[in-house]
C-alpha positions in Angstrom: 123.1 121.0 110.9 122.4 122.3 114.3 124.1 120.7 117.2 122.7 117.3 118.0 122.3 115.9 121.6 125.0 113.5 120.9 127.5 116.2 119.6 126.7 118.3 122.7 127.3 115.2 124.9 130.5 114.4 123.0 131.7 118.0 123.7 130.7 117.9 127.5 132.3 114.5 128.0 136.0 113.7 129.0 138.0 111.5 126.7 137.4 108.5 129.2 133.8 109.1 129.3 133.5 109.1 125.5 135.3 105.7 125.4 133.0 104.4 128.0 130.1 105.5 125.9 131.5 104.0 122.8 132.4 100.7 124.6 128.9 100.3 125.7 127.5 101.0 122.3 130.0 98.5 120.8 131.6 101.1 118.6 134.3 103.6 118.5 134.5 107.2 119.6 135.1 108.1 115.9 131.9 106.4 114.9 130.1 108.3 117.6 131.2 111.7 115.9 130.0 110.4 112.6 126.4 109.6 114.0 126.6 113.0 115.8 127.5 114.8 112.5 124.5 113.2 110.9 126.7 111.4 108.5 125.5 108.2 109.1 121.7 107.5 108.2 121.3 103.9 109.2 122.9 102.3 112.3 121.6 99.3 114.5 118.8 99.8 116.9 120.7 97.7 119.3 123.5 100.2 119.2 121.2 103.1 119.8 119.6 101.3 122.7 123.0 100.6 124.4 124.0 104.2 123.7 120.9 105.6 125.3 121.0 103.2 128.3 124.6 104.1 129.0 124.1 107.9 128.6 121.3 107.6 131.1 123.5 106.0 133.7 126.3 108.6 132.9 123.5 111.4 133.3 122.8 110.3 136.8 126.5 109.6 137.8 127.4 113.0 136.7 124.4 114.5 138.6 123.0 115.4 135.3 126.0 117.3 133.8 126.0 114.9 130.8 122.8 114.9 129.0 120.7 111.8 128.5 120.6 110.8 124.9 117.0 109.3 124.3 116.3 106.8 121.7 114.0 109.4 120.0 117.2 111.8 119.7 119.2 109.1 118.1 116.1 108.2 115.9 116.1 111.7 114.5 119.7 111.2 113.2 118.8 108.3 111.0 116.7 107.3 108.1 115.7 103.9 109.1 117.4 102.3 112.1 117.4 98.5 111.6 
């Protein structure tokens, strides 16, 4: 699998930024890596929305250094988000 936007985001972020995104999504950094690797094909839409929203805030705060993870990007990693 090619690098996903989430995996690129995780590589570019500091450990503190990764933790901030995980907390906003209501999950762990480890689980973000599972999602980024395409190993989880069904996660909640609520989590996806919170990850997308926080990544946008961090995208602006870092002057566009960290990418914005859009809902479509997260949807592409799933079969059927609930």
